[in-house]
Every structure is written in C-alpha cells, then in structure tokens.
C-alpha positions in Angstrom: 49.3 -5.8 -115.1 52.4 -4.7 -113.2 52.7 -3.7 -109.6 55.3 -0.9 -109.3 56.8 1.1 -106.5 59.0 4.1 -107.3 61.9 5.4 -105.1 63.7 8.6 -105.8 67.0 9.7 -104.3 68.7 12.6 -105.9 69.1 11.9 -109.6 68.4 8.2 -109.1 65.1 6.5 -109.9 64.7 3.0 -108.6 61.7 0.9 -109.4 60.6 -2.3 -107.8 58.2 -4.0 -110.2 56.6 -7.4 -110.5 53.7 -9.1 -112.1 50.7 -8.2 -110.1 49.9 -11.7 -108.9 53.3 -12.2 -107.3 53.0 -9.5 -104.7 53.3 -11.0 -101.2 54.8 -14.3 -102.4 58.2 -15.8 -101.6 60.2 -18.1 -103.8 63.0 -20.4 -102.7 65.2 -22.8 -104.7 68.4 -24.2 -103.2 70.4 -21.2 -101.9 68.3 -18.7 -103.9 65.4 -16.9 -102.4 63.3 -13.8 -103.3 60.7 -12.2 -101.2 58.3 -10.3 -103.4 57.2 -8.2 -100.4 54.3 -5.7 -100.6 56.5 -3.2 -98.8 59.0 -3.1 -101.7 57.0 -4.1 -104.8 53.4 -3.3 -103.8 52.5 0.1 -105.1 50.4 1.2 -108.1 49.0 -1.3 -110.5 49.8 -0.1 -114.1 49.5 -1.3 -117.6 52.4 -2.8 -119.6 52.6 0.3 -121.7 52.9 2.6 -118.7 55.4 0.2 -117.1 57.6 0.5 -120.2 57.7 4.3 -119.9 58.8 4.0 -116.2 61.5 1.5 -117.3 62.9 3.9 -119.8 63.3 6.5 -117.0 64.6 4.3 -114.3 68.3 4.2 -113.3 67.9 1.1 -111.2 65.3 -1.6 -111.6 64.5 -4.8 -109.6 62.1 -6.9 -111.6 60.2 -10.1 -110.8 57.9 -12.1 -113.0 57.5 -13.1 -116.6 55.7 -10.0 -117.8 57.9 -7.5 -116.0 61.2 -9.1 -117.1 60.0 -9.7 -120.7 59.2 -6.0 -121.0 62.7 -5.0 -120.0 64.2 -7.6 -122.4 61.9 -6.2 -125.2 63.3 -2.7 -124.9 66.9 -3.8 -124.5 67.5 -3.1 -120.8 68.0 -6.8 -119.8 70.0 -9.4 -121.6 67.9 -12.6 -121.6 71.1 -14.6 -120.7 71.3 -12.7 -117.4 67.8 -13.5 -116.1 67.8 -15.6 -113.0 64.9 -18.0 -112.3 63.8 -19.0 -108.9 61.2 -21.8 -108.8 60.6 -20.9 -112.5 59.9 -17.2 -111.7 62.2 -14.8 -113.7 64.1 -12.2 -111.7 66.4 -9.5 -113.2 68.1 -6.3 -112.0 69.3 -3.4 -114.0 71.5 -0.4 -113.3 72.0 2.3 -115.8 75.2 4.4 -115.7 74.7 7.9 -116.9 
C-alpha cells in the first residue's frame, strides 16, 4: 500500500508518495538525508493500482520506498539509473514538462 498526498497549484499536480510503512521515518547516509514526514507524505492510503493512475496524472512526483519507486519505473516515469538510495531506501523525483 502507498501513502499519498496530492497538492494542486494551477495546472500542476504534485504528489508526495511513499511506501506506507515509511511515513514518519528519517533516513541519513553521509551527506544525504530524507525525512519522510507525515506532513508531506502522510495522506490517503491507496492500492498500487490506484497509485499508478495518480502517477500518470502527476506533473511532479516525490517518491520514497521500493514499491512507490518501482511503480514509477514500471510505467516509464523514472529511469532506474536515476534512483537515489539512502540507507537502502529508494528515492526518486519526477517532473513532467507539458
């Protein structure tokens, strides 16, 4: 399951999404750090299938976790070579230019 929060500003749709179990956790490795805060990522809990539909509509996505990032790779939004790992946790961002 995926935790997702949706932000809309004009024509832009930003989603903050992560694997459900990562909400509220913080990961640090060297100079890298990610805070998977409830304020940004904690929203609705949705299925992978529903998440994929949101990904297809998003213009900006900030993704954390194996399931969330793999979904974006699967539908061609994220290049696997561009995934950052912090303490073994995948993180990727996407911006779609229209």
